C-alpha positions as CSV (number, residue, x, y, z in Angstrom):
1,M,97.8,-89.7,82.6
2,V,101.0,-87.6,83.4
3,S,104.2,-89.0,82.2
4,T,107.4,-89.7,84.6
5,R,109.1,-87.0,82.9
6,T,106.7,-84.5,83.3
7,R,106.3,-85.4,86.9
8,A,110.1,-85.1,87.4
9,A,110.3,-81.7,85.8
10,V,107.3,-80.3,88.0
11,V,109.3,-81.4,91.2
12,L,112.4,-80.0,90.0
13,A,111.1,-77.1,89.0
14,A,109.2,-76.4,92.4
15,T,112.4,-77.5,94.4
16,A,114.3,-75.0,92.4
17,A,111.5,-72.2,93.1
18,A,111.8,-73.2,97.1
19,V,115.7,-73.0,97.2
20,S,115.6,-69.4,95.5
21,V,112.9,-68.2,97.9
22,A,114.6,-69.7,100.8
23,A,118.1,-68.0,100.0
24,A,116.6,-64.6,99.3
25,P,117.6,-62.2,102.1
26,A,114.8,-61.2,104.5
27,T,115.6,-57.7,104.1
28,A,117.7,-55.6,101.5
29,A,120.8,-53.9,102.7
30,P,120.2,-50.3,103.9
31,S,120.8,-47.6,101.1
32,C,123.2,-45.3,102.8
33,G,123.6,-42.7,100.3
34,V,125.9,-40.3,102.7
35,V,126.2,-36.8,101.2
36,W,128.5,-35.8,104.2
37,G,132.0,-34.1,104.0
38,S,135.1,-34.5,105.8
39,T,136.2,-30.7,106.1
40,P,135.9,-29.0,109.3
41,E,132.0,-28.0,110.7
42,T,132.0,-25.1,113.5
43,A,129.6,-23.0,115.1
44,A,129.8,-19.8,117.1
45,D,128.5,-19.8,120.6
46,S,126.4,-17.8,122.9
47,G,128.0,-19.4,126.1
48,G,126.8,-21.2,129.1
49,G,125.9,-24.7,130.1
50,T,128.1,-27.7,130.9
51,L,129.3,-31.1,129.5
52,D,127.6,-33.6,131.3
53,D,128.1,-36.9,129.8
54,V,129.8,-38.4,126.3
55,R,128.2,-41.6,124.9
56,T,128.0,-43.4,121.8
57,G,125.7,-45.5,119.3
58,R,125.7,-47.7,116.3
59,H,123.5,-47.6,113.2
60,D,123.1,-49.1,109.9
61,C,125.2,-46.6,108.0
62,Y,127.2,-44.7,110.6
63,D,128.5,-44.7,114.0
64,R,127.4,-41.7,116.5
65,L,129.1,-39.8,119.3
66,V,126.9,-37.9,121.6
67,L,127.9,-34.8,123.9
68,D,125.2,-34.2,126.6
69,L,125.0,-30.6,127.6
70,D,123.2,-29.2,130.2
71,G,121.8,-25.5,130.7
72,V,122.3,-24.4,127.4
73,D,119.8,-24.2,124.1
74,A,120.6,-26.1,121.0
75,G,120.9,-22.6,119.2
76,D,123.5,-21.4,121.6
77,V,126.0,-24.4,121.6
78,G,129.3,-23.7,119.8
79,Y,131.7,-26.3,118.7
80,D,134.7,-27.1,116.2
81,V,134.8,-30.7,114.9
82,R,137.6,-31.5,112.3
83,Y,140.2,-34.3,111.3
84,V,143.9,-33.3,112.9
85,P,147.1,-34.6,112.8
86,A,146.9,-35.4,116.3
87,V,144.2,-34.4,118.9
88,R,145.7,-32.4,121.8
89,Q,144.7,-31.9,125.5
90,D,143.1,-28.8,126.6
91,G,145.7,-26.5,128.5
92,S,148.8,-28.6,128.2
93,G,148.9,-29.4,124.5
94,T,149.9,-33.0,125.2
95,A,149.2,-35.3,122.3
96,V,146.2,-37.7,123.0
97,P,147.0,-41.1,121.4
98,L,144.2,-42.5,119.6
99,R,143.5,-46.2,117.9
100,G,142.7,-45.9,114.2
101,A,143.8,-44.3,110.9
102,A,142.5,-40.6,111.5
103,D,141.9,-38.6,114.4
104,L,138.7,-36.3,114.7
105,Q,138.7,-33.8,117.3
106,V,135.5,-32.7,118.8
107,V,135.5,-29.5,120.6
108,V,132.3,-28.1,122.6
109,H,132.6,-24.6,123.9
110,V,131.4,-25.7,127.5
111,P,133.2,-26.7,130.3
112,A,133.3,-29.9,131.9
113,H,132.8,-28.3,135.6
114,D,130.5,-26.1,137.2
115,G,130.7,-22.6,138.7
116,A,132.3,-24.0,141.9
117,G,134.8,-26.1,140.0
118,R,133.1,-29.4,140.7
119,A,133.4,-32.0,137.6
120,T,130.3,-32.6,135.5
121,Y,132.2,-34.9,133.4
122,D,134.9,-36.8,134.3
123,P,135.1,-40.5,132.9
124,A,136.8,-43.4,134.9
125,D,139.5,-43.6,132.4
126,D,140.3,-40.7,130.0
127,A,141.7,-43.0,127.5
128,E,138.5,-45.1,127.1
129,A,135.7,-42.4,127.8
130,A,133.5,-44.6,125.8
131,D,133.3,-48.3,124.9
132,V,133.3,-48.9,121.2
133,S,134.1,-52.2,120.8
134,G,132.4,-53.8,117.8
135,Y,131.8,-50.5,116.2
136,S,132.1,-50.1,112.3
137,T,133.9,-47.0,112.0
138,F,134.9,-45.9,115.6
139,R,138.1,-47.2,117.4
140,Q,138.5,-45.2,120.4
141,V,136.7,-42.4,122.6
142,A,139.5,-40.4,124.5
143,W,138.4,-37.5,126.9
144,A,141.1,-34.7,126.3
145,R,139.9,-32.8,129.2
146,S,138.3,-29.1,129.6
147,F,140.1,-25.8,129.8
148,E,139.2,-21.9,129.8
149,G,135.6,-22.9,129.0
150,R,136.0,-25.6,126.1
151,S,135.7,-29.3,126.5
152,T,137.6,-31.7,123.9
153,V,137.1,-35.3,123.1
154,G,139.3,-37.3,120.8
155,L,137.5,-39.7,118.4
156,G,140.0,-42.3,116.7
157,V,138.4,-43.4,113.5
158,R,139.0,-46.5,111.3
159,A,139.9,-43.7,108.2
160,R,139.2,-40.5,107.2
161,L,135.2,-40.9,106.8
162,P,132.5,-38.3,105.9
163,F,130.9,-36.9,109.0
164,R,128.1,-34.5,110.0
165,V,127.4,-32.5,113.3
166,V,123.8,-31.9,114.6
167,V,122.8,-30.1,117.8
168,L,119.5,-31.3,119.3
169,D,117.4,-29.8,122.1
170,G,117.0,-31.8,125.3
171,P,116.8,-33.7,127.4
172,D,115.3,-31.0,130.0
173,D,117.2,-27.7,130.0
174,G,120.1,-28.9,127.7
175,A,121.1,-29.8,124.3
176,R,122.9,-32.7,122.6
177,L,126.2,-32.3,120.1
178,V,125.6,-35.3,118.0
179,V,128.7,-36.3,115.5
180,D,128.1,-39.0,113.1
181,V,130.8,-40.9,111.1
182,A,129.8,-43.0,108.0
183,H,131.0,-46.3,107.8
184,A,131.8,-45.6,104.1
185,W,132.1,-43.0,101.4
């Protein structure tokens, strides 16, 4: 015969085990292990193509900016991505105000217009070229215009955080300039 004390101890142990299992997270937090830096990243270009779109995405360890380019292969994309005291509009040099504690200037060596001068990229609101509300790192994406075959996007960032730049082929006959900014060091 089992004593009342033994039954109480077994019930108490079973309850404690059930509570600890229920309190455990369903998945572990991602291991970001960022090894990027915050120094400028550049690549020389071979020319050609146009800027067609600017878009963003959120990931577990970083926020992503994508510049869609048409008519240029990934290996021919030139760019200059760096933290600057202020992003400047192409042509005029006018400062582009950005929310956040750091300004990341993204320059791609393609125009945002075709050979006839028609815009291939022209956001409805230059100051809010993409909606980044709710993002961990991005505070604002602003269009700083296109001039003499170069197009500039200003990225307001929460702090001077590490970033990486990758150029990918596609879609179709184009490429994508991808800038990822980490959520933390």
